[in-house]
C-alpha positions as CSV (number, residue, x, y, z in Angstrom):
1,X,35.2,-5.9,-28.3
2,X,37.1,-6.3,-25.0
3,X,35.5,-8.2,-22.1
4,X,35.5,-5.0,-20.0
5,X,33.5,-3.1,-22.6
6,X,31.1,-6.0,-22.9
7,X,30.6,-5.9,-19.0
8,X,30.2,-2.2,-19.1
9,X,27.4,-2.4,-21.8
10,X,25.7,-5.1,-19.8
11,X,25.7,-2.9,-16.7
12,X,24.4,-0.1,-18.6
13,X,21.5,-2.2,-20.2
14,X,20.7,-3.4,-16.6
15,X,20.6,0.2,-15.4
16,X,18.3,1.4,-18.4
17,X,16.0,-1.5,-17.9
18,X,15.8,-0.6,-14.2
19,X,15.1,3.0,-15.1
20,X,12.3,2.0,-17.5
21,X,10.8,-0.4,-14.9
22,X,10.6,2.5,-12.5
23,X,9.1,4.8,-15.1
24,X,6.6,2.1,-15.9
25,X,5.8,1.7,-12.1
26,X,5.2,5.5,-11.8
27,X,3.3,6.1,-15.2
28,X,1.3,3.1,-16.3
29,X,1.3,0.6,-13.5
30,X,-0.8,-0.4,-10.7
31,X,-0.2,-2.2,-7.3
32,X,-2.7,-5.2,-7.0
33,X,-2.0,-5.3,-3.1
34,X,-1.4,-1.9,-1.9
35,X,-3.2,-2.6,1.4
36,X,-0.9,-5.7,2.1
37,X,0.7,-5.1,5.5
38,X,4.4,-5.5,5.0
39,X,5.5,-5.1,8.6
40,X,7.8,-8.0,9.6
41,X,6.1,-10.3,11.8
42,X,7.5,-11.0,15.3
43,X,10.3,-13.4,15.4
44,X,11.5,-12.8,11.8
45,X,14.9,-11.3,10.9
46,X,16.4,-10.3,7.6
47,X,19.5,-11.7,6.3
48,X,19.8,-9.1,3.6
49,X,19.2,-9.0,-0.2
50,X,18.9,-12.2,-2.2
51,X,21.6,-12.8,-5.1
52,X,20.3,-11.6,-8.3
53,X,20.9,-15.1,-9.9
54,X,19.0,-17.1,-7.3
55,X,15.9,-18.8,-8.6
56,X,12.3,-18.0,-7.2
57,X,9.1,-19.8,-7.7
58,X,6.2,-17.3,-8.0
59,X,2.5,-18.0,-8.5
60,X,0.2,-15.8,-10.5
61,X,-3.6,-15.7,-9.7
62,X,-5.4,-15.3,-13.0
63,X,-8.8,-13.6,-13.0
64,X,-11.4,-16.0,-13.0
65,X,-14.9,-16.0,-14.8
66,X,-18.4,-16.5,-13.5
67,X,-17.7,-16.2,-9.8
68,X,-21.2,-15.1,-9.2
69,X,-22.7,-18.0,-10.9
70,X,-20.3,-20.2,-8.8
71,X,-21.7,-18.6,-5.7
72,X,-25.3,-19.4,-6.6
73,X,-24.2,-23.0,-7.4
74,X,-22.7,-23.4,-3.9
75,X,-25.9,-22.1,-2.3
76,X,-28.1,-24.5,-4.4
77,X,-25.9,-27.7,-3.7
78,X,-25.6,-26.8,0.1
79,X,-29.2,-25.9,0.9
80,X,-31.4,-29.0,1.9
81,X,-34.5,-27.3,0.5
82,X,-32.9,-26.9,-3.0
83,X,-33.6,-29.5,-5.8
84,X,-29.9,-29.4,-6.4
85,X,-28.8,-30.2,-2.8
86,X,-26.0,-32.6,-2.8
87,X,-25.4,-32.6,-6.4
88,X,-22.0,-31.5,-6.4
89,X,-19.8,-30.2,-9.3
90,X,-16.8,-32.1,-10.5
91,X,-13.3,-30.4,-10.7
92,X,-13.9,-30.4,-14.4
93,X,-17.3,-28.7,-14.1
94,X,-15.7,-26.0,-11.8
95,X,-12.9,-25.6,-14.4
96,X,-15.3,-25.1,-17.1
97,X,-17.1,-22.3,-15.2
98,X,-14.3,-20.3,-13.7
99,X,-11.4,-20.9,-16.1
100,X,-9.9,-17.5,-17.2
101,X,-10.8,-16.2,-20.7
102,X,-8.4,-17.2,-23.5
103,X,-7.4,-13.6,-23.7
104,X,-6.3,-13.5,-20.1
105,X,-4.3,-16.7,-20.3
106,X,-2.5,-15.5,-23.5
107,X,-1.8,-12.1,-22.3
108,X,-0.3,-13.3,-18.8
109,X,1.6,-16.2,-20.6
110,X,3.2,-13.9,-23.2
111,X,4.1,-11.3,-20.5
112,X,5.8,-14.0,-18.5
113,X,7.6,-15.7,-21.3
114,X,8.8,-12.3,-22.4
115,X,10.5,-11.9,-19.0
116,X,12.2,-15.0,-19.1
117,X,9.9,-17.0,-16.9
118,X,10.7,-20.8,-17.1
119,X,8.9,-24.1,-16.2
120,X,5.6,-22.5,-16.0
121,X,2.8,-24.9,-15.2
122,X,-0.9,-24.3,-14.4
123,X,-3.7,-26.2,-12.6
124,X,-6.7,-28.0,-13.9
125,X,-8.8,-25.0,-13.4
126,X,-6.2,-22.9,-15.2
127,X,-6.6,-20.0,-12.8
128,X,-3.0,-20.3,-11.3
129,X,0.3,-20.1,-13.2
130,X,3.5,-21.0,-11.2
131,X,6.7,-20.1,-12.9
132,X,10.4,-19.9,-12.2
133,X,12.5,-16.7,-12.6
134,X,15.8,-15.5,-11.3
135,X,15.6,-12.7,-8.7
136,X,16.9,-10.2,-11.3
137,X,14.0,-11.3,-13.7
138,X,11.5,-11.2,-10.9
139,X,12.4,-7.7,-9.9
140,X,12.4,-6.4,-13.6
141,X,9.1,-8.1,-14.0
142,X,7.6,-6.7,-10.8
143,X,8.8,-3.1,-10.3
144,X,9.2,-2.2,-6.7
145,X,9.8,-5.7,-5.5
146,X,13.0,-6.1,-3.6
147,X,13.7,-9.8,-2.5
148,X,15.3,-10.5,0.8
149,X,15.9,-13.6,2.8
150,X,14.5,-13.9,6.3
151,X,14.9,-16.4,9.0
152,X,12.3,-17.0,11.8
153,X,9.7,-19.3,13.4
154,X,10.5,-22.0,16.0
155,X,12.0,-24.0,13.6
156,X,14.3,-21.1,12.2
157,X,13.2,-21.7,8.8
158,X,14.3,-19.5,5.7
159,X,11.9,-17.7,3.4
160,X,12.5,-15.2,0.6
161,X,10.0,-12.2,0.5
162,X,9.9,-8.7,-0.6
163,X,9.3,-5.9,2.0
164,X,8.3,-3.4,-0.7
165,X,5.0,-3.5,-2.8
166,X,5.3,-4.7,-6.3
167,X,3.5,-3.2,-9.4
168,X,2.1,-4.8,-12.6
169,X,1.5,-3.1,-16.0
170,X,-2.0,-1.5,-16.0
171,X,-2.7,-3.6,-19.2
172,X,-2.7,-6.7,-16.8
173,X,-5.2,-5.2,-14.4
174,X,-8.1,-7.2,-15.9
175,X,-6.0,-10.2,-15.9
176,X,-4.2,-10.8,-12.6
177,X,-5.6,-10.9,-9.0
178,X,-2.2,-11.1,-7.1
179,X,1.2,-12.6,-7.3
180,X,2.0,-15.2,-4.6
181,X,5.5,-15.6,-3.1
182,X,6.2,-11.8,-2.2
183,X,4.6,-10.7,1.0
184,X,3.0,-13.4,3.3
185,X,5.1,-15.3,5.9
186,X,4.4,-18.7,7.1
187,X,2.2,-18.9,10.2
188,X,3.4,-19.9,13.6
189,X,1.6,-22.3,16.0
190,X,-0.5,-20.6,18.6
191,X,-0.9,-24.1,20.5
192,X,-0.2,-23.7,24.4
193,X,0.8,-26.1,26.8
194,X,-1.1,-24.9,30.0
195,X,-0.2,-25.7,33.5
196,X,-2.1,-28.5,35.0
197,X,-5.1,-27.2,36.9
198,X,-4.8,-27.5,40.7
199,X,-7.6,-28.9,42.8
200,X,-7.7,-30.3,46.1
201,X,-8.4,-34.0,46.6
202,X,-8.7,-36.7,44.3
203,X,-12.1,-35.5,42.7
204,X,-11.2,-36.1,38.9
205,X,-12.1,-38.9,36.7
206,X,-9.5,-38.1,34.2
207,X,-6.2,-36.5,33.9
208,X,-6.4,-34.6,30.6
209,X,-8.3,-34.9,27.4
210,X,-7.8,-38.3,25.4
211,X,-9.8,-40.0,22.7
212,X,-11.8,-42.1,25.5
213,X,-12.7,-38.6,27.1
214,X,-13.6,-37.2,23.7
215,X,-15.8,-40.2,22.9
216,X,-17.4,-40.2,26.4
217,X,-18.4,-36.5,26.1
218,X,-19.7,-36.6,22.6
219,X,-21.4,-39.9,23.0
220,X,-19.4,-42.0,20.4
221,X,-19.6,-45.7,21.3
222,X,-17.0,-48.3,20.3
223,X,-19.3,-49.1,17.3
224,X,-19.0,-45.5,16.1
225,X,-16.1,-46.0,13.7
226,X,-15.5,-46.2,10.0
227,X,-16.6,-49.5,8.3
228,X,-13.7,-49.7,6.1
229,X,-15.8,-50.6,3.2
230,X,-16.5,-47.2,1.6
231,X,-14.3,-44.7,-0.1
232,X,-14.8,-42.2,2.5
233,X,-11.7,-40.3,3.6
234,X,-10.7,-37.3,5.6
235,X,-7.5,-35.0,5.6
236,X,-5.7,-32.4,7.8
237,X,-3.5,-29.7,6.3
238,X,-0.2,-28.5,7.8
239,X,1.6,-25.3,7.0
240,X,4.1,-24.9,10.0
241,X,7.1,-26.7,8.7
242,X,6.2,-29.4,10.9
243,X,6.2,-33.3,10.6
244,X,4.3,-36.1,12.2
245,X,6.0,-39.5,13.0
246,X,4.3,-42.8,12.1
247,X,5.9,-44.0,15.5
248,X,4.2,-41.3,17.5
249,X,0.7,-42.3,16.0
250,X,1.3,-46.0,16.9
251,X,2.4,-45.1,20.5
252,X,-0.5,-42.7,20.8
253,X,-3.0,-45.3,19.8
254,X,-1.3,-48.0,22.0
255,X,-1.8,-45.5,24.9
256,X,-5.1,-44.1,24.1
257,X,-6.7,-46.1,21.2
258,X,-7.4,-49.5,22.7
259,X,-11.0,-49.3,23.0
260,X,-12.1,-48.5,19.4
261,X,-11.0,-49.8,16.0
262,X,-8.6,-47.5,14.3
263,X,-6.3,-47.3,11.3
264,X,-2.6,-47.9,12.0
265,X,-1.2,-45.4,9.7
266,X,-2.0,-42.4,7.5
267,X,-3.1,-43.5,4.1
268,X,-1.5,-40.9,2.1
269,X,0.8,-37.9,2.5
270,X,0.5,-35.1,-0.1
271,X,3.8,-33.1,-0.1
272,X,7.1,-33.9,1.5
273,X,7.1,-35.7,4.8
274,X,10.5,-35.2,6.3
275,X,12.6,-36.8,8.9
276,X,13.2,-34.0,11.4
277,X,11.8,-33.8,14.8
278,X,8.0,-34.2,15.1
279,X,6.0,-30.9,15.8
280,X,3.3,-31.0,18.4
281,X,0.7,-29.4,16.1
282,X,1.4,-31.9,13.4
283,X,1.2,-34.7,16.0
284,X,-2.1,-33.4,17.5
285,X,-3.8,-33.0,14.1
286,X,-3.1,-36.5,12.9
287,X,-3.8,-38.2,16.3
288,X,-7.2,-36.6,17.1
289,X,-8.5,-36.7,13.5
290,X,-7.8,-40.4,13.5
291,X,-9.1,-41.1,16.9
292,X,-12.3,-39.0,16.5
293,X,-12.9,-40.1,12.9
294,X,-11.8,-43.5,13.9
295,X,-11.0,-46.1,11.2
296,X,-11.4,-43.9,8.3
297,X,-8.9,-43.3,5.6
298,X,-6.7,-40.2,6.5
299,X,-4.6,-38.0,4.3
300,X,-2.0,-35.4,5.4
301,X,-1.2,-32.4,3.3
302,X,2.4,-31.5,4.4
303,X,4.2,-28.3,3.4
304,X,7.7,-29.1,4.5
305,X,10.2,-29.1,1.6
306,X,8.6,-26.2,-0.2
307,X,10.9,-23.7,-1.9
308,X,11.7,-20.5,0.2
309,X,9.7,-18.3,-2.1
310,X,6.6,-20.5,-1.9
311,X,3.6,-19.8,0.3
312,X,2.5,-23.0,1.9
313,X,-1.3,-22.2,2.2
314,X,-1.3,-21.0,-1.2
315,X,0.3,-24.3,-2.4
316,X,-2.3,-26.2,-0.6
317,X,-5.1,-24.3,-2.5
318,X,-3.3,-25.1,-5.8
319,X,-3.4,-28.8,-4.9
320,X,-7.2,-28.5,-4.5
321,X,-7.5,-27.1,-7.9
322,X,-5.5,-29.8,-9.3
323,X,-6.9,-33.2,-8.0
324,X,-10.3,-34.7,-9.1
325,X,-10.6,-37.1,-6.1
326,X,-10.1,-35.6,-2.7
327,X,-11.1,-36.5,0.9
328,X,-14.6,-35.2,1.8
329,X,-13.6,-33.4,5.0
330,X,-10.5,-31.2,5.5
331,X,-9.5,-29.7,8.7
332,X,-6.9,-26.8,8.8
333,X,-5.4,-25.0,11.7
334,X,-4.2,-22.0,10.0
335,X,-5.1,-18.3,10.2
336,X,-3.9,-14.9,9.7
337,X,-5.0,-11.4,11.0
338,X,-7.6,-10.3,8.6
339,X,-6.2,-6.7,8.3
340,X,-2.7,-8.1,7.6
341,X,-3.9,-9.5,4.1
342,X,-4.5,-7.5,1.1
343,X,-8.3,-7.4,-0.1
344,X,-7.0,-8.9,-3.5
345,X,-5.7,-11.8,-1.6
346,X,-8.6,-12.5,0.7
347,X,-11.3,-12.1,-1.9
348,X,-9.4,-14.6,-4.3
349,X,-8.8,-17.1,-1.5
350,X,-12.4,-16.9,-0.7
351,X,-13.3,-17.9,-4.2
352,X,-10.9,-20.8,-3.8
353,X,-12.8,-21.9,-0.7
354,X,-16.1,-21.3,-2.7
355,X,-14.7,-23.7,-5.6
356,X,-14.2,-26.4,-2.8
357,X,-17.7,-26.0,-1.4
358,X,-19.3,-26.4,-4.8
359,X,-17.3,-29.7,-5.1
360,X,-18.9,-30.9,-1.9
361,X,-15.8,-30.6,0.4
362,X,-16.4,-29.8,4.0
363,X,-13.6,-27.4,5.0
364,X,-13.2,-26.7,8.7
365,X,-10.9,-24.0,9.9
366,X,-9.7,-23.3,13.4
367,X,-11.2,-20.0,14.8
368,X,-7.9,-18.9,16.4
369,X,-6.6,-18.8,19.8
370,X,-6.7,-15.0,20.7
371,X,-10.4,-14.6,21.6
372,X,-11.8,-11.5,19.9
373,X,-8.3,-10.4,19.2
374,X,-7.3,-6.8,19.6
375,X,-5.5,-3.9,17.6
376,X,-5.4,-0.3,17.4
377,X,-6.9,1.8,14.6
378,X,-6.2,5.5,14.5
379,X,-5.6,5.4,18.3
380,X,-8.8,3.5,19.0
381,X,-9.0,-0.3,19.8
382,X,-11.0,-2.6,17.9
383,X,-11.4,-6.5,17.9
384,X,-9.2,-8.2,15.3
385,X,-10.9,-11.0,13.1
386,X,-8.9,-14.0,11.6
387,X,-8.9,-15.1,8.1
388,X,-9.9,-17.8,6.7
389,X,-11.9,-18.3,9.8
390,X,-14.1,-15.3,8.7
391,X,-14.7,-16.7,5.2
392,X,-18.4,-17.3,4.5
393,X,-17.5,-20.7,2.7
394,X,-15.8,-22.6,5.5
395,X,-17.1,-24.1,8.8
396,X,-15.1,-22.5,11.6
397,X,-14.5,-24.3,14.9
398,X,-14.2,-22.6,18.3
399,X,-13.0,-24.0,21.6
400,X,-14.4,-25.2,24.9
401,X,-13.3,-26.4,28.3
402,X,-14.9,-28.8,30.9
403,X,-16.5,-26.8,33.6
404,X,-14.6,-29.1,35.9
405,X,-11.1,-29.7,34.2
406,X,-11.0,-33.3,35.7
407,X,-14.5,-34.5,35.1
408,X,-16.3,-35.2,31.9
409,X,-18.9,-32.5,32.6
410,X,-20.9,-29.6,30.7
411,X,-18.6,-27.5,28.6
412,X,-18.0,-23.7,29.0
413,X,-16.1,-21.2,26.8
414,X,-12.3,-21.8,26.5
415,X,-11.2,-17.9,26.9
416,X,-9.0,-18.2,24.0
417,X,-11.5,-19.3,21.6
418,X,-11.4,-17.2,18.5
419,X,-14.6,-15.5,17.4
420,X,-16.1,-12.3,16.1
421,X,-17.1,-10.4,13.0
422,X,-15.3,-10.0,9.6
423,X,-14.4,-6.5,8.5
424,X,-14.1,-7.8,4.8
425,X,-16.9,-10.2,4.2
426,X,-20.6,-9.3,4.5
427,X,-22.9,-11.4,6.6
428,X,-24.1,-14.4,4.5
429,X,-27.8,-14.8,4.4
430,X,-27.7,-18.3,6.0
431,X,-26.7,-16.8,9.5
432,X,-28.5,-13.4,9.5
433,X,-31.4,-14.6,11.7
434,X,-29.1,-16.3,14.3
435,X,-26.8,-13.3,14.5
436,X,-29.6,-11.0,14.8
437,X,-31.1,-12.9,17.6
438,X,-27.6,-12.9,19.4
439,X,-27.2,-9.1,18.9
440,X,-30.7,-8.4,20.3
441,X,-30.5,-10.7,23.2
442,X,-26.9,-10.8,24.5
443,X,-26.7,-8.9,27.9
444,X,-22.9,-8.6,27.6
445,X,-22.2,-6.8,24.2
446,X,-19.1,-4.9,23.8
447,X,-19.3,-1.3,22.4
448,X,-20.5,-1.4,18.8
449,X,-17.2,0.5,17.8
450,X,-15.3,-2.5,18.5
451,X,-16.8,-4.8,15.7
452,X,-18.6,-4.9,12.4
453,X,-22.1,-6.1,13.2
454,X,-23.0,-6.6,9.6
455,X,-19.9,-8.8,8.8
456,X,-19.6,-12.7,8.5
457,X,-19.9,-13.9,12.2
458,X,-17.8,-16.8,13.4
459,X,-17.2,-19.5,14.7
460,X,-20.1,-21.8,13.5
461,X,-19.5,-24.8,16.0
462,X,-16.9,-25.7,18.7
463,X,-15.3,-28.6,20.6
464,X,-13.0,-29.1,23.5
465,X,-9.9,-27.1,23.1
466,X,-8.2,-27.4,26.4
467,X,-6.0,-30.0,28.2
468,X,-5.2,-32.6,25.5
469,X,-2.6,-35.4,25.6
470,X,-0.4,-35.5,22.5
471,X,2.5,-38.1,21.7
472,X,5.2,-36.2,19.9
473,X,8.9,-37.5,19.5
474,X,7.9,-40.5,21.4
475,X,6.8,-38.5,24.5
476,X,3.4,-38.1,25.8
477,X,2.7,-34.5,26.6
478,X,-0.2,-33.3,28.6
479,X,-2.4,-30.1,28.7
480,X,-1.9,-29.0,25.1
481,X,-4.5,-26.3,24.3
482,X,-5.8,-24.6,21.2
483,X,-8.5,-24.6,18.5
484,X,-6.1,-26.5,16.6
485,X,-7.2,-29.4,18.8
486,X,-10.9,-28.8,18.5
487,X,-10.8,-28.6,14.7
488,X,-9.7,-32.1,13.9
489,X,-12.0,-33.4,16.6
490,X,-15.1,-31.8,15.0
491,X,-13.8,-32.9,11.6
492,X,-13.6,-36.5,12.6
493,X,-17.1,-36.6,13.9
494,X,-18.4,-35.2,10.5
495,X,-16.3,-38.0,8.7
496,X,-18.3,-40.6,10.8
497,X,-21.5,-38.9,9.7
498,X,-20.4,-39.0,6.1
499,X,-19.7,-42.8,6.6
500,X,-23.4,-43.3,7.4
501,X,-24.5,-41.1,4.5
502,X,-22.4,-43.0,1.9
503,X,-23.4,-46.4,3.2
504,X,-27.1,-45.4,2.9
505,X,-26.5,-44.0,-0.8
506,X,-26.5,-40.4,0.1
507,X,-23.8,-37.8,-0.9
508,X,-21.3,-36.5,1.7
509,X,-22.4,-33.5,3.7
510,X,-20.3,-30.9,1.7
511,X,-20.5,-27.2,2.8
512,X,-22.3,-27.6,6.1
513,X,-23.3,-24.0,7.2
514,X,-26.4,-23.3,5.3
515,X,-27.9,-26.6,6.8
516,X,-26.4,-26.0,10.2
517,X,-28.1,-22.7,10.5
518,X,-31.4,-23.8,9.1
519,X,-31.6,-26.4,11.8
520,X,-30.6,-24.0,14.4
521,X,-27.7,-26.1,15.9
522,X,-29.9,-29.2,16.3
523,X,-27.6,-32.2,17.5
524,X,-25.2,-30.0,19.3
525,X,-24.7,-29.3,22.9
526,X,-25.3,-25.5,23.5
527,X,-22.5,-23.8,25.3
528,X,-24.0,-21.1,27.4
529,X,-21.5,-19.9,30.1
530,X,-18.3,-17.9,29.6
531,X,-16.6,-15.2,27.5
532,X,-13.5,-15.0,25.6
533,X,-10.6,-12.6,25.8
534,X,-10.0,-9.3,24.0
535,X,-8.3,-5.8,24.4
536,X,-6.8,-5.2,27.8
537,X,-8.0,-1.7,28.3
538,X,-10.4,0.2,30.6
539,X,-13.4,0.0,28.2
540,X,-13.8,-3.7,27.8
541,X,-11.1,-5.0,30.3
542,X,-10.1,-7.8,28.3
543,X,-13.5,-9.3,27.8
544,X,-15.0,-9.9,24.2
545,X,-18.1,-11.6,23.4
546,X,-19.9,-14.0,25.9
547,X,-21.8,-17.2,25.1
548,X,-25.5,-17.6,25.5
549,X,-28.4,-19.8,24.3
550,X,-28.4,-20.4,20.7
551,X,-25.7,-19.2,18.3
552,X,-22.9,-17.0,19.6
553,X,-19.5,-15.6,18.2
554,X,-17.6,-17.5,20.9
555,X,-18.7,-21.2,20.4
556,X,-21.0,-21.0,17.4
557,X,-24.0,-23.5,17.8
558,X,-22.1,-25.6,20.3
559,X,-20.3,-28.9,20.4
560,X,-21.2,-32.3,18.9
561,X,-23.7,-34.7,20.5
562,X,-23.0,-37.5,18.1
563,X,-26.2,-39.7,18.1
564,X,-28.3,-36.4,17.9
565,X,-26.2,-34.9,15.2
566,X,-26.1,-38.1,13.2
567,X,-29.9,-38.2,13.4
568,X,-30.2,-34.4,12.2
569,X,-27.7,-34.8,9.3
570,X,-28.2,-38.4,7.9
571,X,-31.3,-37.2,5.8
572,X,-31.7,-36.2,3.0
């Protein structure tokens, strides 16, 4: 047989397989994520189709078992009134509960191996499989998918994604939730560097938010630091292709950390920490988590170095499902518009966050920097919630500003503070009373058509988000703003409370929300003035929700008053 004839037969075989795949897609397949928005995010450009022989890393989310039971256990271990309060599950306990059925695992594994998938590996909970395939194999395995390379973001990073929906055989419908590595693009930072406020005269006591300003406002003394004698630890997670530099942390602490004990370096980096220029967001996360949660062992989850086809946030979730010993508090400055994500993806990620809550992890997510948000649905404006901020299993952190930007004064709403009501997740029972009180008493409610009053409402708490000093690439940078700043600050405060709990023989705080709402925000400064931004139209004129007494969907229950919050949360 001649070489030309062999090549011809190979091409014919490829065409026939492709036609078969199209037939399968039309006749006996389903799309797990038909509602996944595939519009190209701003700032991204396609570089064209990817070579068929290029390798991809795809993650398959296998259907879990006993999710309802897991939800009940989270409620039990997080409710101070429960006999099970604080008796958290181990990773092995969670795995025993949610592990996919043997039939699911075998079915998916056989399907992948038959397609030529290589180097497949799972996690401890066995509910994810990550495999390597060539682009050709992946497009045959997932009819409809068409892999392109894109470039975008401030760092001009490259990713491989499919602009088209993928299909799976209907026989896999009971076994696979979604396939990661096809649609979702890495997030971009919403941090802003605002202009310095202009005031006449020298009325100020400070020229921007630093650790000493944070500690003064939230009543942290020089003694309110970690003891260095416990296994207490905290972490921040970064998905922005950014790095922090040890030298920046050292310079930051030299400039701003002289009045309190602190650790000189990050204890552990999970992932690849590169040697490129430092990113402001990465620097901010590390510097303020380690100065608010001072002298407490700190981990950084770093996504740089991932393969082009991997989703950084999904990789972090996989890490949580594969490590038995994890920090007690995790702060995450990541979010996507809720409507841009498929329901299969958001529901499954919500279960992953539930798994973390069952293990006693406190997950803090930034509420976002777009106020109530805005988008147009069938020609009508609506507010636009953010996810995972809208998950019922995380504590979401909003943002505030000082009433006088140069004085350590009372706090008001930072107009960017993300907040609102989920269109995906129903309102959890722990917050029903607080939300009903807000809806019945707020004098400035937007029209009801703009939000889903029965959805999960957020944020839960807040902290200063305006006017921070950050050291990045050896340069002190002023007036950095965003809920990416408030989130590590609140996380550090909770780490200090965990320190006291561990020293007195109690478990860490775990999932905070049921307790937070039961105690009606005790130990927090209530923020009662200001509104956040929203749709710029005649009907709402750029105004979303407004803060008021008690809980509100702008600043939650308020900002931390450390001595009072410690007293509230130290027992039981």
